[in-house]
C-alpha positions in Angstrom: 120.1 208.6 81.1 116.9 210.2 79.8 117.7 213.2 82.0 121.0 213.6 80.2 119.6 213.0 76.7 117.3 215.9 77.3 120.4 218.1 77.6 121.6 216.8 74.2 124.7 215.2 75.9 124.3 211.9 74.2 127.9 210.7 74.7 127.5 211.3 78.4 124.2 209.3 78.2 126.1 206.4 76.6 128.8 206.7 79.3 126.3 206.4 82.1 124.5 203.5 80.3 127.9 201.7 80.0 128.7 202.3 83.7 125.2 201.5 84.8 125.3 198.1 83.3 128.0 196.9 85.7 126.7 198.1 89.1 123.1 197.5 88.2 123.8 194.0 87.1 125.8 193.5 90.3 122.8 194.6 92.4 120.4 192.3 90.5 122.7 189.3 90.7 123.2 190.0 94.5 119.4 190.2 95.0 119.0 186.9 93.1 121.7 185.3 95.3 119.8 186.3 98.4 116.4 185.2 97.1 117.6 181.8 96.0 119.3 181.2 99.3 116.2 182.1 101.3 114.0 179.7 99.3 112.4 182.4 97.1 111.7 184.8 99.9 111.4 188.3 98.4 110.1 190.4 101.3 113.1 192.1 102.8 111.2 192.8 106.0 111.5 189.1 106.7 115.2 189.0 106.2 118.1 190.3 108.3 121.5 189.5 109.8 122.6 188.0 106.4 126.0 189.7 106.8 127.0 186.8 109.0 125.7 184.1 106.6 126.5 185.8 103.2 129.5 188.1 103.7 130.7 188.1 100.1 127.2 188.9 98.8 127.0 191.7 101.4 130.3 193.2 100.2 129.2 192.9 96.6 125.8 194.7 97.2 127.6 197.3 99.3 129.9 198.1 96.5 127.0 198.2 94.0 125.0 200.5 96.3 128.0 202.8 96.8 128.5 202.9 93.0 124.8 203.6 92.2 124.6 206.5 94.6 127.7 208.1 92.9 130.1 207.7 95.8 133.4 209.4 94.9 135.8 207.5 92.6 133.5 204.5 92.0 132.1 203.9 88.6 128.8 205.7 89.1 130.6 208.9 90.3 132.3 209.6 87.0 129.0 209.7 85.0 126.4 210.6 87.5 128.2 213.7 88.8 129.2 214.7 85.3 125.5 214.7 84.3 124.6 216.9 87.1 127.5 219.3 86.5 126.6 219.5 82.8 123.1 220.4 83.8 124.0 223.4 85.9 126.4 224.7 83.3 123.9 224.3 80.4 123.0 228.0 80.8 119.3 227.6 80.2 116.7 229.4 82.3 115.7 226.2 84.2 119.2 224.8 84.7 119.4 225.4 88.5 115.9 223.9 89.0 116.7 220.9 86.9 120.0 220.5 88.7 118.4 220.3 92.1 115.8 217.8 90.7 118.8 215.6 89.9 120.4 216.2 93.3 117.2 215.2 95.1 117.0 212.0 93.0 120.5 211.2 94.2 119.2 211.8 97.8 116.4 209.3 97.4 118.6 206.8 95.6 120.8 206.8 98.7 117.8 206.2 100.9 116.4 203.2 99.1 119.8 201.7 98.5 120.9 201.7 102.1 117.4 200.8 103.4 118.0 197.5 101.5 121.4 197.0 103.1 120.1 197.8 106.6 117.0 195.6 106.4 118.6 192.6 104.6 122.0 192.5 106.2 122.2 194.4 109.5 118.8 194.3 111.2 118.1 191.4 113.5 116.5 188.6 111.5 113.1 187.1 112.0 113.2 184.5 109.2 115.7 181.9 110.3 114.0 178.6 111.1 115.3 175.2 111.9 114.4 173.9 108.4 116.1 176.8 106.6 119.9 176.5 106.1 121.3 179.8 105.0 124.8 179.9 103.5 126.8 181.8 100.9 126.0 181.1 97.2 128.1 178.7 95.1 131.0 179.7 92.9 128.8 180.1 89.8 127.3 183.2 91.5 130.3 184.3 93.5 132.6 184.6 90.5 130.3 186.9 88.5 129.7 188.9 91.7 133.4 189.4 92.0 133.9 190.4 88.4 131.0 192.9 88.5 132.2 194.3 91.8 135.7 194.9 90.3 134.2 196.5 87.2 131.9 198.7 89.4 135.0 200.1 91.0 137.4 200.7 88.0 135.2 201.0 84.9 134.3 204.7 85.3 138.0 205.8 85.8 139.4 203.8 82.8 136.7 204.7 80.3 135.8 208.3 81.2 138.3 209.8 78.7 137.0 207.5 76.0 133.4 208.7 76.3 133.7 212.2 77.7 137.3 213.2 77.3 137.9 216.7 75.8 139.1 216.3 72.2 138.1 212.7 72.0 136.2 211.9 68.8 135.5 208.2 69.5 131.8 208.6 69.2 131.7 211.1 66.3 130.9 208.5 63.7 128.2 206.9 65.9 126.1 209.8 67.3 125.7 213.5 66.4 127.2 215.9 69.0 126.1 219.5 68.7 128.9 221.6 70.0 126.5 224.4 70.9 125.8 222.2 74.0 129.5 221.5 74.6 130.2 222.8 78.1 132.9 220.4 79.4 135.5 223.2 79.9 133.0 225.1 82.1 132.5 221.9 84.1 136.2 221.7 84.9 136.1 225.2 86.4 132.9 224.8 88.3 132.8 226.0 91.9 134.0 223.0 94.2 131.1 223.7 96.5 128.6 223.1 93.7 130.5 220.0 92.6 130.1 218.5 96.1 126.4 219.3 96.6 125.3 215.8 95.3 127.8 214.1 97.6 126.5 216.1 100.6 122.9 215.1 99.8 124.0 211.5 99.4 125.5 211.4 102.8 122.4 213.0 104.2 120.3 210.3 102.6 122.5 207.6 104.2 122.2 209.3 107.6 118.4 209.8 107.2 118.0 206.1 106.4 120.1 205.2 109.5 117.9 207.4 111.6 114.7 205.7 110.3 116.0 202.2 111.0 118.0 202.9 114.2 115.3 201.6 116.5 115.4 198.2 114.8 119.2 197.7 115.2 120.2 195.6 118.2 123.9 194.9 117.4 125.8 198.2 117.5 129.0 196.5 116.3 127.4 196.2 112.9 127.0 199.9 112.7 130.7 200.4 113.6 131.6 198.0 110.9 129.4 199.8 108.4 130.9 203.2 109.0 134.4 201.7 108.9 133.6 200.4 105.4 132.6 203.9 104.3 135.8 205.4 105.8 137.8 202.8 103.9 136.2 203.8 100.7 137.4 207.4 101.4 
């Protein structure tokens, strides 16, 4: 958001802030659900195999992680990719350098997001004991997780025209928009290869994380399930 404010695209900043509220809240609430279930355990190296015990929480965190890395057509995609595209079309001397800084940040976001998923849900556990009963959270947590998951999927699509639609003056009375920095039309005609660079780096980040934790995975069926979920999102 500060990255985009430096480009004087304040309406895009507000759009990303609006989108960010849903999937970030989803991830925080999912983390709280896990911590409370595991009796305040916060070291994810001592977790694992929670996909069997907390399937709904797993799905919620998976959706939130896919949204935060900007996976196509989820909420984060509509603002995160737009920020990067507005960077490379800003026609300043450092635009390409700044663009690739943003792309590498997307790469590292994918790494830490899916490291969490692998360590908490897929890797063989070493925390379960006889005196710890692990089960899905109650309805007071499940219901907000469901609502935030739904919003993390549809919000970006339904509100993109309101915040960044060409010709929309919804925010004109709230913030000052300098049309010298208006480059939305250039973004529409940007080379598709450049548009897909953040997505390629995101997939590389997921595969890199998978390579790092591969030696810890014992159940290969979980990997097949994981990749099927990604294919379903496509």
